[in-house]
MARBA-693864 format. One line per field, with one value per residue (C-alpha): residue number from 1; residue in three letters; x, y, z. Coordinates in steps of 0.05 Angstrom, whole numbers, plus 5000, padded with zeros to 4 digits. Each point is the difference from the previous one (the first is absolute). Layout:
num: (NUM, ...)
residuo: (ALA, ...)
u: (X, ...)
v: (Y, ...)
w: (Z, ...)
// end
This chain:
num: (1, 2, 3, 4, 5, 6, 7, 8, 9, 10, 11, 12, 13, 14, 15, 16, 17, 18, 19, 20, 21, 22, 23, 24, 25, 26, 27, 28, 29, 30, 31, 32, 33, 34, 35, 36, 37, 38, 39, 40, 41, 42, 43, 44, 45, 46, 47, 48, 49, 50, 51, 52, 53, 54, 55, 56, 57, 58, 59, 60, 61, 62, 63, 64, 65, 66, 67, 68, 69, 70, 71, 72, 73, 74, 75, 76, 77, 78, 79, 80, 81, 82, 83, 84, 85, 86, 87, 88, 89, 90, 91, 92, 93, 94, 95, 96, 97, 98, 99, 100, 101, 102, 103, 104, 105, 106, 107, 108, 109, 110, 111, 112, 113, 114, 115, 116, 117, 118, 119, 120, 121, 122, 123, 124, 125, 126, 127, 128, 129, 130, 131, 132, 133, 134, 135, 136, 137, 138, 139, 140, 141, 142, 143, 144, 145, 146, 147, 148, 149, 150, 151, 152, 153, 154, 155, 156, 157, 158, 159, 160, 161, 162, 163, 164, 165, 166, 167, 168, 169, 170, 171, 172, 173, 174, 175, 176, 177, 178, 179, 180, 181, 182, 183, 184, 185, 186, 187, 188, 189, 190, 191, 192, 193, 194, 195, 196, 197, 198, 199, 200, 201, 202, 203, 204, 205, 206, 207, 208, 209, 210, 211, 212, 213, 214, 215, 216, 217, 218, 219, 220, 221, 222, 223, 224, 225, 226, 227, 228, 229, 230, 231, 232, 233, 234, 235, 236, 237, 238, 239, 240, 241, 242, 243, 244, 245, 246, 247, 248, 249, 250, 251, 252, 253, 254, 255, 256, 257, 258, 259, 260, 261, 262, 263, 264, 265, 266, 267, 268, 269, 270, 271, 272, 273, 274, 275, 276, 277, 278, 279, 280, 281, 282, 283, 284, 285, 286, 287, 288, 289, 290, 291, 292, 293, 294, 295, 296, 297, 298, 299, 300, 301, 302, 303, 304, 305, 306, 307, 308, 309, 310, 311, 312, 313, 314, 315, 316, 317, 318, 319, 320, 321, 322, 323, 324, 325, 326, 327, 328, 329, 330, 331, 332, 333, 334, 335, 336, 337, 338, 339, 340, 341, 342, 343, 344, 345, 346, 347, 348, 349, 350, 351, 352, 353, 354, 355, 356, 357, 358, 359, 360, 361, 362, 363, 364, 365, 366, 367, 368, 369, 370, 371, 372, 373, 374, 375, 376, 377, 378, 379, 380, 381, 382, 383, 384, 385, 386, 387, 388, 389, 390, 391, 392, 393, 394, 395, 396, 397, 398, 399, 400, 401, 402, 403, 404, 405, 406, 407, 408, 409, 410, 411, 412, 413, 414, 415, 416, 417, 418, 419, 420, 421, 422, 423, 424, 425, 426, 427, 428, 429, 430, 431, 432, 433, 434, 435, 436, 437, 438, 439, 440, 441, 442, 443, 444, 445, 446, 447, 448, 449, 450, 451, 452, 453, 454, 455, 456, 457, 458, 459, 460, 461, 462, 463, 464, 465, 466, 467, 468, 469, 470, 471, 472, 473, 474, 475, 476, 477, 478, 479, 480, 481, 482, 483, 484, 485, 486, 487, 488, 489, 490, 491, 492, 493, 494, 495, 496, 497, 498, 499, 500, 501, 502, 503, 504, 505, 506, 507, 508, 509, 510, 511, 512, 513, 514, 515, 516, 517, 518, 519, 520, 521, 522, 523, 524, 525, 526, 527, 528, 529, 530, 531, 532, 533, 534, 535, 536, 537, 538, 539, 540, 541, 542, 543, 544, 545, 546, 547, 548, 549, 550, 551, 552, 553, 554, 555, 556, 557, 558, 559, 560, 561, 562, 563, 564, 565, 566, 567, 568, 569, 570, 571, 572, 573, 574, 575, 576, 577, 578, 579, 580, 581, 582, 583, 584, 585, 586, 587, 588, 589, 590, 591, 592, 593, 594, 595, 596, 597, 598, 599, 600, 601, 602, 603, 604, 605, 606, 607, 608, 609, 610, 611, 612, 613, 614, 615, 616, 617, 618, 619, 620, 621, 622, 623, 624, 625)
residuo: (MET, THR, ARG, ILE, LEU, ASN, ALA, ASN, ASN, TRP, ILE, ASN, THR, ILE, ILE, ILE, ALA, PHE, VAL, SER, THR, SER, VAL, LEU, ALA, GLY, ASN, THR, GLN, LYS, ASN, GLU, ARG, SER, VAL, LEU, ASP, LYS, ASP, LEU, SER, VAL, PHE, ALA, LEU, ASN, GLU, VAL, LYS, LEU, LYS, ASP, SER, TRP, ILE, SER, LYS, ARG, GLU, ASP, LEU, ASN, ARG, SER, TYR, LEU, TYR, ARG, LEU, ASP, ALA, GLU, ARG, LEU, LEU, HIS, ASN, PHE, ARG, VAL, ASN, ALA, GLY, ILE, LYS, SER, ASP, ALA, LYS, PRO, LEU, ASP, GLY, TRP, GLU, ASN, PRO, GLY, ILE, GLY, LEU, ARG, GLY, HIS, PHE, THR, GLY, HIS, TYR, LEU, SER, ALA, CYS, ALA, SER, GLU, ILE, ALA, GLN, THR, GLY, ASP, THR, LEU, LEU, LYS, ARG, ARG, ILE, ASP, TYR, MET, VAL, LEU, ALA, LEU, ALA, GLU, CYS, GLN, GLN, LYS, LEU, GLY, GLY, LYS, TYR, LEU, SER, ALA, PHE, PRO, GLU, LYS, ASP, PHE, ASP, ALA, LEU, GLU, LYS, GLY, GLN, TRP, VAL, TRP, ALA, PRO, TYR, TYR, THR, TYR, HIS, LYS, VAL, MET, GLN, GLY, LEU, LEU, ASP, VAL, TYR, THR, LEU, THR, GLY, ASN, LYS, LYS, ALA, TYR, GLU, LEU, VAL, LEU, ASN, MET, ALA, ASP, PHE, VAL, GLU, GLY, ARG, LEU, ALA, ASN, LEU, SER, SER, GLU, GLN, ILE, GLU, LYS, MET, LEU, TYR, THR, PRO, ASN, SER, ASN, PRO, GLY, ASN, GLU, ALA, GLY, ALA, MET, ASN, GLU, VAL, LEU, HIS, ASN, LEU, TYR, SER, VAL, SER, LYS, ASN, GLU, LYS, HIS, LEU, LYS, LEU, ALA, LYS, ILE, PHE, ASP, ARG, GLU, TRP, PHE, SER, LYS, PRO, LEU, ALA, ASN, GLY, VAL, ASP, ILE, LEU, SER, GLY, LEU, HIS, SER, ASN, THR, HIS, LEU, VAL, LEU, VAL, ASN, GLY, PHE, ALA, LYS, ARG, TYR, GLU, ASN, THR, HIS, GLU, LYS, LEU, TYR, ARG, ASP, ALA, ALA, VAL, ASN, PHE, TRP, GLU, ILE, LEU, LEU, HIS, HIS, HIS, CYS, TYR, VAL, ASN, GLY, SER, SER, SER, GLY, PRO, ARG, PRO, ASN, PRO, THR, THR, PRO, THR, ALA, MET, LYS, ALA, GLU, HIS, TRP, GLY, LYS, ALA, ASP, GLY, LEU, SER, ALA, THR, LEU, SER, ASP, GLU, ILE, ALA, GLU, SER, CYS, VAL, SER, HIS, ASN, THR, GLN, LYS, LEU, SER, ALA, THR, LEU, PHE, ARG, TRP, THR, ALA, ASN, PRO, GLN, TYR, ALA, ASP, ALA, TYR, MET, ASN, THR, PHE, TYR, ASN, SER, VAL, LEU, ALA, LEU, GLN, ASN, LYS, GLU, ASP, GLY, ALA, VAL, THR, TYR, HIS, LEU, PRO, LEU, SER, SER, PRO, ARG, THR, LYS, LYS, PHE, LEU, LYS, GLU, ASN, ASP, PHE, ARG, CYS, CYS, ASN, GLY, THR, GLY, ILE, GLU, ALA, PHE, THR, GLN, LEU, ASN, ALA, ASN, VAL, TYR, PHE, HIS, ASN, ASN, ALA, SER, ILE, TRP, VAL, ASN, LEU, PHE, VAL, PRO, SER, GLU, VAL, ASN, TRP, LYS, GLU, GLN, GLY, VAL, ILE, LEU, GLU, GLN, THR, ASN, ASN, PHE, PRO, GLU, ASP, GLN, LYS, THR, THR, ILE, SER, VAL, ARG, ALA, ASN, SER, PRO, THR, HIS, PHE, ALA, LEU, ASN, LEU, PHE, ILE, PRO, SER, TRP, ALA, ASN, SER, LYS, THR, ARG, ILE, LEU, VAL, ASN, GLY, ILE, THR, ILE, GLN, ILE, PRO, ILE, LYS, PRO, LEU, SER, TYR, VAL, LYS, ILE, ASP, ARG, GLN, TRP, LYS, THR, GLY, ASP, LYS, VAL, GLU, LEU, GLN, PHE, VAL, PHE, ASP, TYR, ARG, ILE, GLN, SER, MET, SER, ASP, ASN, LYS, ASN, VAL, ILE, ALA, LEU, SER, TYR, GLY, PRO, VAL, LEU, LEU, ALA, PHE, GLU, THR, GLY, SER, GLU, LEU, ILE, LEU, LYS, GLY, SER, GLN, LYS, GLU, ILE, LEU, SER, GLY, ILE, THR, LYS, SER, SER, ASN, GLU, LEU, SER, PHE, SER, LEU, LYS, ASN, GLY, ASP, THR, THR, TYR, LYS, LEU, MET, PRO, PHE, TYR, GLN, ILE, THR, GLY, GLN, SER, PHE, GLY, VAL, TYR, ALA, THR, ILE, ARG, ASN, GLU, TYR)
u: (7550, 5041, 4958, 5027, 4984, 5011, 5035, 4966, 4932, 4969, 4980, 4982, 5019, 5073, 5042, 5069, 5055, 5075, 5040, 5069, 5063, 5040, 5068, 5058, 5044, 5072, 5039, 5021, 4933, 4955, 4931, 4941, 4967, 4935, 4998, 4946, 5008, 4950, 5010, 4985, 4999, 5035, 4963, 5021, 5042, 4944, 4952, 5040, 5012, 5045, 4968, 5041, 5049, 5074, 5003, 4968, 5051, 5055, 4967, 4994, 5075, 5013, 4951, 5038, 5064, 4966, 4979, 5069, 5033, 5011, 4973, 5055, 5055, 4967, 4999, 5069, 5041, 4947, 5003, 5075, 5002, 4951, 5040, 4947, 5024, 4989, 5017, 4977, 5050, 5018, 4978, 5051, 5015, 4980, 4968, 5063, 5016, 5060, 4963, 4977, 4933, 4978, 4926, 4981, 4972, 4956, 4967, 4987, 4973, 4951, 4973, 4995, 4964, 4953, 4981, 4988, 4958, 4959, 4988, 4985, 4989, 5059, 4996, 5069, 5034, 4957, 5018, 5075, 4996, 4964, 5055, 5055, 4968, 4998, 5073, 5020, 4963, 5040, 5064, 4978, 4987, 5068, 5030, 4967, 4929, 5013, 5057, 4987, 5052, 5044, 5062, 5027, 4983, 5073, 4991, 4958, 5056, 5049, 4952, 4991, 5076, 5008, 5032, 4985, 4945, 4954, 4934, 4970, 4939, 4987, 4996, 4961, 4947, 4990, 4981, 4956, 4963, 4993, 4968, 4956, 4974, 4986, 4958, 4963, 4988, 4988, 4978, 5057, 4999, 5064, 5038, 4975, 5025, 5070, 4998, 4981, 5057, 5049, 4978, 5010, 5072, 5016, 4968, 5044, 5064, 4987, 4980, 5073, 5028, 5008, 4971, 5070, 5013, 4935, 5015, 5068, 4971, 4944, 5039, 5007, 5029, 5058, 5008, 4969, 4987, 5008, 4955, 4941, 4939, 4953, 4927, 5002, 4961, 4946, 4990, 4994, 4950, 4963, 5001, 4973, 4942, 4982, 5016, 4983, 5051, 5037, 5065, 5002, 4991, 5052, 5048, 4984, 5016, 5071, 5013, 4971, 5065, 4992, 5065, 4963, 4927, 5004, 5038, 4951, 4942, 5030, 5007, 5077, 5030, 5051, 5000, 5065, 5050, 4950, 4990, 4934, 4962, 5026, 4962, 4942, 4971, 5006, 4952, 4949, 5006, 4989, 4937, 4974, 5016, 4959, 4942, 5005, 5013, 4982, 5063, 5007, 5075, 5001, 4947, 5042, 5064, 4966, 4969, 5063, 5045, 4955, 5003, 5075, 5010, 4956, 5016, 5077, 5027, 4958, 5012, 4947, 4966, 4995, 5059, 5058, 5067, 5068, 5071, 5017, 5027, 5062, 5005, 5039, 4986, 5001, 4923, 4991, 5038, 4943, 4939, 4949, 5008, 4966, 5044, 4996, 4932, 4986, 5067, 4976, 5031, 5069, 4975, 4980, 5042, 4980, 4976, 4949, 4927, 5002, 4935, 4987, 5002, 4948, 4953, 5005, 4989, 4937, 4975, 5009, 4965, 4941, 4997, 5001, 4946, 4957, 5010, 4986, 4968, 5051, 5010, 5074, 5010, 4957, 5041, 5065, 4973, 4978, 5068, 5036, 4951, 5011, 5072, 5036, 4965, 4976, 5065, 5042, 4969, 5019, 4937, 5024, 5017, 4983, 5071, 5013, 5056, 5039, 5012, 4965, 5050, 4976, 5059, 5031, 5019, 4976, 4967, 4953, 5038, 4946, 5014, 5007, 4949, 5054, 5026, 4950, 5020, 4954, 4971, 4982, 4958, 4966, 4990, 4958, 4959, 4989, 4974, 4950, 4969, 4987, 4927, 5012, 4986, 4962, 4939, 4988, 4933, 4964, 4927, 4971, 5056, 5049, 5065, 5027, 5076, 5025, 4975, 5012, 4953, 4967, 4936, 4987, 4946, 4977, 4962, 4976, 4962, 4981, 5035, 5050, 5040, 5034, 5056, 5017, 5056, 5065, 5032, 5047, 5004, 4929, 4990, 4933, 4966, 4928, 4967, 4937, 4954, 4962, 4958, 4952, 4953, 5006, 5054, 5023, 5076, 5055, 5047, 5065, 5042, 5074, 5024, 5077, 5050, 5012, 4926, 4984, 4938, 4979, 4983, 4927, 4953, 4936, 4944, 4955, 5025, 4988, 5061, 5009, 5017, 5052, 5070, 5053, 5049, 5061, 5017, 4928, 4939, 4935, 4945, 4936, 4950, 4935, 4954, 5032, 4965, 5021, 5020, 5027, 5067, 5052, 5053, 5065, 5035, 5069, 5043, 5072, 5053, 5074, 5038, 5071, 5019, 5066, 5048, 4990, 5076, 5012, 4944, 5039, 4993, 4931, 4954, 4940, 4931, 4935, 4942, 5014, 5053, 5074, 5037, 5067, 5046, 5029, 5072, 5070, 5034, 4995, 4936, 5019, 4943, 5000, 4951, 4950, 4952, 4944, 5040, 5013, 4926, 4982, 5046, 4960, 4953, 4958, 4983, 4926, 4981, 5048, 5043, 5060, 5034, 5055, 5038, 5035, 5054, 5051, 5027, 4979, 4934, 4989, 4950, 4961, 4955, 4969, 5053, 4958, 5007, 5076, 5031, 5069, 5016, 5047, 4961, 5001, 4947, 5036, 5031, 5043, 4986, 5066, 4997, 5060, 4995)
v: (2709, 5035, 5041, 5069, 5042, 5074, 5031, 5068, 4972, 4970, 4929, 4947, 5050, 4997, 5063, 4996, 5049, 5006, 5012, 5017, 5040, 5044, 4971, 5039, 4966, 4981, 4980, 5070, 5030, 4988, 4970, 5042, 4973, 5006, 5054, 4968, 4933, 4947, 4959, 4933, 4936, 4934, 4935, 4956, 4940, 4951, 5040, 4987, 4928, 4979, 4951, 4943, 5028, 5005, 5057, 4961, 4945, 5049, 5012, 4924, 4992, 5054, 4967, 4934, 5035, 5030, 4931, 4972, 5047, 4976, 5044, 4973, 5022, 5069, 5008, 4973, 5064, 5036, 4946, 4998, 5076, 4994, 4946, 4948, 4930, 4983, 4933, 5025, 5003, 5072, 5031, 5016, 5063, 5065, 4963, 4969, 5010, 5042, 5049, 5068, 4995, 4935, 5002, 5043, 4942, 4977, 5069, 4991, 4930, 5025, 5053, 4951, 4948, 5052, 5022, 4926, 4987, 5063, 4981, 4926, 4983, 4952, 4963, 4967, 5066, 5030, 4947, 5010, 5077, 4995, 4955, 5045, 5060, 4964, 4978, 5073, 5024, 4953, 5030, 5069, 4986, 4968, 5064, 5047, 5007, 5052, 4979, 4946, 4981, 4943, 5043, 5029, 5071, 5018, 5009, 5061, 5025, 4996, 5036, 5059, 5005, 5007, 4932, 4957, 4948, 4968, 5037, 4982, 5047, 4970, 4930, 5022, 5033, 4937, 4962, 5057, 5003, 4925, 4998, 5060, 4965, 4939, 5041, 5042, 4943, 4940, 5033, 4971, 5048, 4973, 5021, 5071, 5000, 4980, 5058, 5050, 4975, 5005, 5072, 5017, 4974, 5046, 5057, 4988, 4997, 5062, 5039, 4994, 5029, 5074, 5026, 5003, 4927, 4978, 5041, 4968, 4929, 5008, 5040, 4952, 5030, 4951, 4938, 4938, 5034, 4956, 5047, 4986, 5006, 4962, 5020, 5018, 5063, 4960, 4946, 5054, 5039, 4935, 4987, 5070, 4989, 4940, 5024, 5075, 5012, 5066, 4971, 4953, 5059, 5040, 4941, 4987, 5073, 4993, 4950, 5049, 5037, 5069, 4998, 4952, 5018, 5077, 4998, 4949, 5043, 5057, 4955, 4994, 4937, 4980, 4926, 4994, 4959, 4979, 4928, 4984, 4958, 5038, 5061, 4974, 4969, 5067, 5029, 4946, 5024, 5072, 4977, 4968, 5062, 5041, 4955, 5005, 5073, 5033, 5040, 5023, 4997, 4924, 4993, 5043, 4962, 4933, 5025, 5036, 4942, 4954, 5047, 5007, 4927, 4974, 5052, 5007, 4938, 4941, 4947, 4978, 4953, 5050, 4973, 5042, 4997, 4984, 5028, 5062, 5059, 5003, 4930, 4992, 4926, 4939, 4994, 5072, 4990, 4954, 5004, 5027, 5075, 5054, 5031, 5066, 5022, 4979, 4962, 4927, 4975, 4995, 4965, 4931, 4957, 4928, 5025, 5054, 5003, 4972, 4964, 5035, 5066, 4977, 4974, 5064, 5042, 4962, 5014, 5074, 4998, 4966, 5052, 5059, 4969, 4992, 5075, 5025, 4947, 5026, 4947, 5014, 4963, 4942, 4996, 4998, 4948, 4955, 5007, 4980, 4944, 4963, 5022, 5004, 4965, 4938, 5001, 4992, 4935, 4932, 4973, 4928, 5000, 5069, 5024, 5074, 5043, 5053, 5039, 5001, 5016, 5028, 5004, 4942, 4946, 4989, 4946, 5006, 4979, 4971, 4998, 4936, 4979, 5008, 5070, 5040, 5066, 5061, 4983, 4930, 5036, 5052, 4944, 4958, 5061, 5023, 4932, 4995, 5066, 4987, 5013, 5068, 5065, 4964, 5040, 5064, 5031, 5056, 5004, 4999, 4982, 4942, 5002, 4940, 5011, 4933, 4946, 4942, 4941, 5014, 5011, 5061, 5003, 5072, 4988, 5072, 4996, 4927, 4988, 4950, 5011, 4941, 5013, 4943, 4999, 4970, 5068, 5020, 4938, 5016, 5074, 5008, 4994, 4989, 5028, 4967, 5030, 4965, 5046, 4988, 5048, 5050, 5048, 5067, 5013, 5023, 4949, 5032, 4960, 5017, 5015, 4993, 5040, 4944, 4996, 5022, 5024, 4929, 4986, 4983, 4998, 4959, 5001, 4942, 4986, 5071, 5039, 5068, 5051, 5043, 5023, 4966, 5045, 4965, 5014, 5013, 4966, 4985, 5010, 4961, 5026, 4962, 4954, 4929, 4933, 4928, 4974, 5067, 4991, 5050, 4979, 5039, 4981, 5025, 4991, 5003, 5039, 4988, 5057, 5026, 5038, 5036, 5023, 5075, 5010, 4955, 4990, 4940, 4961, 4969, 4948, 4966, 4990, 4969, 5034, 4997, 4945, 5017, 4952, 4967, 4972, 4932, 5013, 4980, 5061, 5075, 5026, 5044, 5016, 5036, 5042, 5054, 4989, 4993, 4945, 4964, 4999, 4976, 4939, 4971, 4943, 4965, 4926, 4989, 4971, 5025, 5058, 4978, 5045, 5003, 5059, 4999, 5052, 4997, 4930, 4984, 4973, 5008, 4963, 5047, 4984, 5038, 5020, 4969, 4932, 5001, 4949, 4969, 5021, 5056, 5062, 5075, 5053, 5063, 4999, 5052, 5024, 5007, 5017, 5005, 5056)
w: (5721, 5055, 5044, 5017, 5061, 4988, 5061, 4987, 5016, 5062, 4980, 5050, 5056, 4982, 5006, 4968, 5019, 4998, 5063, 4978, 5016, 4955, 4989, 4972, 4950, 5015, 5061, 5018, 5017, 5060, 4994, 5024, 5060, 5035, 5054, 5042, 5033, 4976, 5063, 4968, 5039, 4990, 5007, 5058, 4979, 5013, 4956, 4936, 4980, 4944, 4951, 4973, 4949, 4985, 5051, 5056, 4986, 5017, 5066, 5012, 4990, 5053, 5049, 4992, 5021, 5061, 5020, 4992, 5049, 5071, 5055, 5049, 4953, 4990, 5075, 5015, 5001, 5041, 5053, 5001, 5008, 5059, 5033, 4986, 4979, 4928, 4965, 4931, 4944, 4986, 4936, 4945, 4958, 5029, 5059, 5020, 5075, 4981, 4954, 5027, 4963, 5033, 5017, 4942, 4959, 5058, 4997, 4926, 5014, 5053, 4950, 4943, 5042, 5028, 4929, 4980, 5062, 4988, 4928, 5006, 5074, 4997, 5066, 4994, 4996, 5053, 5050, 4981, 5008, 5065, 5026, 4975, 5035, 5066, 4991, 4985, 5061, 5042, 4969, 5013, 5074, 5007, 4969, 5051, 4971, 4946, 4954, 4949, 4948, 4975, 5008, 5065, 5025, 4997, 4924, 5017, 5046, 4942, 4953, 5047, 5010, 4923, 4993, 4939, 5014, 4951, 5003, 5069, 4990, 4932, 5029, 5063, 4956, 4961, 5062, 5026, 4933, 4998, 5069, 4984, 4936, 5040, 5047, 4947, 4950, 5048, 5065, 5044, 5060, 5029, 4937, 5011, 5071, 4974, 4950, 5053, 5045, 4941, 4987, 5073, 4994, 4940, 5036, 5061, 4960, 4959, 5062, 5023, 4935, 4980, 4936, 4972, 5017, 4967, 4937, 4993, 5013, 4949, 4945, 4942, 4937, 4997, 4958, 5031, 5067, 5060, 5038, 4955, 5043, 4953, 5004, 5074, 4984, 4962, 5052, 5056, 4958, 4987, 5077, 5013, 4951, 5043, 5070, 4993, 5053, 4987, 5027, 4941, 4951, 5035, 4996, 4925, 4985, 5025, 4942, 4949, 4984, 4971, 4960, 4955, 5005, 4989, 4934, 4973, 5024, 4959, 4937, 5006, 4973, 5053, 4983, 4961, 5044, 5053, 5020, 4968, 5050, 5060, 4976, 4960, 5064, 5035, 4946, 5015, 5072, 4976, 4966, 5063, 5040, 4951, 5010, 5074, 5007, 4933, 4999, 4927, 5002, 5004, 4947, 4954, 5017, 4982, 4936, 4974, 5019, 4959, 4939, 5007, 5007, 4945, 4950, 5009, 5035, 4981, 4948, 4949, 5049, 5057, 5039, 5022, 5036, 4971, 5001, 5042, 4960, 5046, 5030, 5065, 5013, 4953, 5006, 4981, 4936, 4974, 5043, 5051, 4985, 4957, 4946, 4965, 4976, 4929, 4997, 4999, 4936, 5031, 5063, 4974, 5045, 5019, 5067, 4985, 5022, 5071, 5013, 5067, 4962, 4950, 5055, 5038, 4937, 4987, 5070, 4989, 4934, 5032, 5056, 4952, 4957, 5063, 5014, 4930, 4953, 4951, 4945, 4994, 5066, 4978, 4936, 5038, 5047, 4943, 4966, 5064, 5015, 4933, 4982, 5065, 5057, 4961, 4962, 5063, 5019, 4968, 4973, 5010, 5073, 5029, 5014, 4993, 4977, 5039, 4935, 4933, 4945, 4934, 4954, 4960, 5006, 5071, 5043, 5059, 5062, 5045, 5074, 5036, 5055, 5052, 4976, 5043, 4968, 5003, 4932, 5024, 5052, 4958, 4948, 5047, 5018, 4929, 4979, 5057, 4975, 4925, 5014, 5029, 4961, 4944, 5022, 5038, 5022, 5035, 5020, 4929, 4953, 4987, 4960, 4961, 4995, 4983, 4954, 5047, 5005, 5066, 5039, 5043, 5053, 5008, 5064, 5010, 4934, 5004, 4934, 4975, 4939, 4965, 4951, 4951, 4950, 4977, 4997, 4970, 4955, 4982, 4988, 5036, 5068, 5021, 5062, 5026, 5050, 5058, 5043, 5059, 4963, 4943, 5023, 4970, 5000, 4952, 4970, 4982, 4950, 4993, 4931, 5005, 4962, 4949, 4980, 4930, 4963, 4983, 5072, 5008, 5061, 4998, 5052, 4996, 4930, 4975, 4976, 5030, 4948, 5033, 4981, 5040, 5037, 5026, 5074, 5021, 5028, 4966, 5052, 4990, 5049, 5002, 5038, 5001, 5011, 5004, 4931, 4973, 4964, 4976, 4951, 4990, 4935, 4982, 4937, 5019, 4961, 4999, 5031, 5006, 5062, 4997, 5056, 5011, 4994, 4941, 4948, 4972, 5063, 4995, 5030, 4967, 5029, 4975, 5032, 5074, 4992, 5002, 4953, 5010, 4947, 5009, 4984, 5022, 4971, 5002, 4966, 4942, 4950, 4933, 4964, 5021, 5058, 4948, 4964, 5065, 5019, 4931, 5009, 5061, 4989, 5052, 5007, 4991, 5068, 5051, 5022, 4960, 4948, 4950, 4974, 4932, 5000, 4944, 4995, 5072, 5027, 5073, 5046, 5048, 5059, 5058, 5051, 5057, 4966, 4997, 5048, 4989, 4927, 4980, 4981, 4986, 5007, 4975, 4932, 4964, 4930, 4963, 4925, 4953, 4947)
// end
């Protein structure tokens, strides 16, 4: 007989409660948010270990790619720019010696390797990164002791004169952030010296410009802006959080442009027509400024931006970017920009959903959750995790996409190893951080936000939680406790938006009798001891999610999993939404589905499993009457 624990009583010292947020229906209304910051903490990368699973195998593929790259080739353009002899073969693609962005991927590589070292203690990568830092230090000294880049300083001269040049500050910031990550995650003090010198170079250049010159240089409303500054504001705010030197805060503030921050702080949607990743990274910088200074304007700008983006400019998997409403360049006709609010059904080109944008959206969602413990941010993060980030990587060889098309018929165009585009770079970072943001904590509580096979070492409490599952193929997860001694804390279990009333929670085999509220947390507050187990059991539903501007443009999901049709033609379905859902059947042992619609039977599978086959995610319902 099933044992039931009534949540209204105190039994075995368990206290059950809901922690939830009120969510308004529809894409045109804002979600309520917590007024007071919760100030949760993330676990260090080495405190959360991925267990062997299909997710850890994705990380393994990425690690193999990091190993294959040659440090000498990554350093080549830096040495040539500094007048140091290099016999290495130059890199290709966007790292070609004739490309303005050369050097940017080396910054990504430093960040990715630093994350991998922090997580696993990888000695091979540690030796490689230490060697690269010393080589870059030699380049910096040859260039006068401050400047460090793979492109010449004259690119900054051109930028300041208003001439077109390909984003020198964007590339410069990538190298700064890579070196700062090497310092904060691996303790390499030489890397920190290089960052401080690079910041001094920026300070010196900007000191020679008037406010009007700076405004013109950093004003980026145009299509594919060559003056894109990347996340210079964020890396300088990150530097200030380490150095506590007011000059770094003052310098960071220069890159926080008011023409963008103030409308967002007032809840105004100014995204239409803007280049997506140019401006999304600025918002991550605003968030870091708020954490450093507690200026409410920058908190409001970050929160309002997230709500505008997720509710009015994002596709079903939390990705965004696509055609510009009034394109002025060939790229803008298909890609990289935000369109009109709630106007996504007409934007489904083959180059939507830039991978960099998805990665940086996920970063913002994690930050806002840490501030508020609001489950809407955890829900968005989980959706992006499964249906955008994991979907952009080829499960066979680890290659990543630049864009992630969602219409039909499409194919994923995986980047080559020698492309070295921006999304190669964010890709290698994203897949060294699959263990990040699974858990959050404060002094007396822990939040479980992702159902990823993993182990978290909560050192302050002397507690280890081990999560085992084959989620989402199996619709459950088990959390086991190991504690140095009986310990009282609150375990907050995330109940996603797709969860239904059949969801069950068991503590040591006893079912908790509590109504399930989607988009909430179930808080289990008790004294825990070694051997305690909590099981969270879901029953997945099939769901249809429609475009806000066209209810007949739909996508199908199964629980948390976005489904893709295998198809070589445009997806046109018939019938009502209810009839379409009733036509889906699932194979017994795996996430494989079929949809009978009229005279056609379609095969469906998780979007993150699609590799080389032709597919479609969004379908159009078209009935004849």
